[in-house]
C-alpha positions in Angstrom: -4.8 14.5 -9.6 -3.5 11.9 -7.0 -6.4 10.4 -5.1 -9.7 11.5 -3.7 -11.4 8.7 -1.8 -14.7 9.1 0.0 -15.9 6.5 2.4 -19.7 6.0 2.3 -21.9 5.0 5.2 -21.3 1.4 6.2 -24.0 -0.8 7.5 -22.0 -1.7 10.6 -24.3 -1.3 13.5 -24.8 -3.5 16.6 -27.7 -5.2 14.8 -25.7 -5.8 11.6 -22.8 -7.3 13.6 -25.4 -9.5 15.3 -26.0 -11.1 11.8 -22.3 -12.1 11.8 -22.5 -13.9 15.2 -22.1 -17.6 14.8 -22.0 -17.4 11.1 -19.2 -20.0 11.0 -17.1 -18.1 8.4 -17.5 -16.7 5.0 -16.8 -17.8 1.4 -15.0 -15.1 -0.4 -16.0 -14.1 -3.9 -14.2 -11.3 -5.8 -15.3 -9.4 -8.8 -13.3 -6.7 -10.8 -14.5 -5.1 -14.1 -12.2 -4.7 -17.1 -11.2 -1.2 -16.3 -10.0 -2.2 -12.8 -8.2 -5.2 -14.2 -6.4 -2.9 -16.7 -5.4 -0.7 -13.7 -3.8 -3.8 -12.1 -6.5 -5.2 -9.8 -7.7 -8.5 -11.1 -10.4 -10.7 -9.6 -7.9 -13.5 -9.0 -5.4 -11.3 -7.2 -8.1 -9.7 -5.3 -9.5 -13.0 -4.1 -6.1 -14.5 -3.1 -5.0 -11.4 -1.2 -8.3 -10.8 0.5 -8.5 -14.4 1.7 -5.1 -14.2 3.3 -5.8 -10.8 5.0 -9.0 -12.2 6.4 -7.3 -15.4 7.8 -4.6 -13.2 9.3 -7.4 -11.1 11.0 -8.9 -14.2 12.5 -11.9 -14.4 10.1 -12.9 -18.0 9.3 -12.7 -18.3 5.5 -14.8 -21.1 4.0 -14.3 -23.2 0.8 -17.2 -23.1 -1.5 -18.2 -26.6 -0.4 -18.2 -25.6 3.3 -20.3 -22.5 2.4 -22.8 -24.7 0.6 -23.1 -27.0 3.7 -23.7 -24.0 6.0 -27.4 -23.2 6.3 -26.7 -19.5 6.0 -24.8 -19.8 2.7 -22.4 -17.0 4.0 -20.6 -15.1 1.3 -18.3 -12.2 1.5 -18.5 -10.5 -1.9 -15.8 -8.0 -2.8 -16.6 -5.9 -5.9 -14.5 -3.3 -7.5 -15.7 -1.2 -10.4 -13.7 1.4 -12.3 -14.2 4.0 -15.1 -11.3 5.5 -17.0 -11.5 9.2 -17.8 -11.5 9.8 -21.5 -11.3 13.6 -21.9 -12.7 17.0 -20.9 -10.1 17.2 -18.1 -10.6 13.6 -16.9 -8.0 11.9 -19.2 -5.5 10.0 -17.0 -8.0 9.6 -14.1 -9.7 6.6 -12.8 -12.9 6.7 -10.8 -13.5 3.6 -8.7 -16.0 2.0 -6.3 -15.2 -0.7 -3.8 -17.9 -2.7 -2.1 -17.5 -5.4 0.5 -20.8 -7.1 1.6 -21.9 -10.1 3.5 -24.7 -12.0 1.8 -26.4 -14.9 3.5 -29.7 -16.8 3.4 -32.5 -15.1 5.4 -36.0 -15.9 6.4 -38.9 -13.4 6.6 -40.3 -13.0 10.1 -43.9 -12.4 9.0 -43.9 -15.5 6.7 -41.4 -18.1 7.7 -42.1 -20.0 4.4 -40.4 -17.2 2.5 -36.6 -17.7 2.4 -34.2 -15.5 0.5 -31.1 -17.3 -0.7 -29.1 -14.0 -0.7 -29.8 -11.1 1.6 -27.2 -8.4 2.3 -26.8 -8.3 6.0 -23.5 -6.2 6.3 -21.8 -3.9 3.9 -19.1 -1.1 3.6 -18.3 0.9 0.4 -15.9 3.5 -0.8 -15.7 5.6 -4.0 -12.7 7.6 -5.2 -10.7 9.1 -8.0 -7.1 8.5 -8.6 -4.5 9.2 -11.4 -4.0 6.2 -13.6 -0.5 5.8 -12.2 -1.8 5.8 -8.6 -4.9 3.8 -9.3 -3.7 0.3 -8.3 -2.4 1.6 -5.0 -5.6 3.7 -4.3 -7.8 0.7 -5.1 -5.7 -1.6 -2.8 -5.9 0.9 0.1 -9.7 1.1 -0.4 -10.0 -2.6 -0.5 -7.7 -3.2 2.6 -9.7 -0.6 4.5 -13.0 -2.2 3.8 -11.7 -5.7 4.6 -10.3 -4.4 7.9 -13.7 -2.9 8.7 -15.4 -6.2 8.0 -12.8 -8.3 10.0 -13.2 -5.9 13.0 -17.0 -6.4 12.8 -16.8 -10.2 12.4 -14.3 -10.7 15.2 -16.2 -8.5 17.5 -19.4 -10.4 16.8 -17.8 -13.7 17.3 -15.7 -12.9 20.4 -16.2 -15.3 23.2 -18.6 -14.1 25.8 -16.8 -13.5 29.1 -19.1 -14.1 32.1 -18.5 -12.7 35.6 -17.7 -16.2 36.8 -15.0 -16.4 34.1 -13.5 -13.1 35.3 -13.1 -14.5 38.8 -11.0 -17.4 37.5 -8.7 -15.1 35.6 
């Protein structure tokens, strides 16, 4: 058993990308459960590596203080969850789930007095199974793929608008 990832539907539509427009960046939070950490993917390594990948992809990464000063409270939460196979043909296998989602403050349209401090406005997930020896690499590929998907959406939503008058000057 090597690896069998399955990408799930991402919430990456024109409307969802609109929720990233003008966000001002994201604070990155990473979570890994004990089984993932025993496979070699820790929350601290996930956080450090993810922040660097996002910065390299031109995504604005905020400190926690900057996030708390932003009215949207924008957070990119990366979660990895794993289950080790114990028997019945699953020994030596690791099932995993990777989730990358943007959470931000939102206000209800029908009642502007209702504000939600955390509403998921964009997400992408992947589940898979890998051998215990290939688990760390499989998890990293899944994480990198979801981060790339987010970075593409974020950069597209925040690309400067080019007007016809601007094109004439080029």
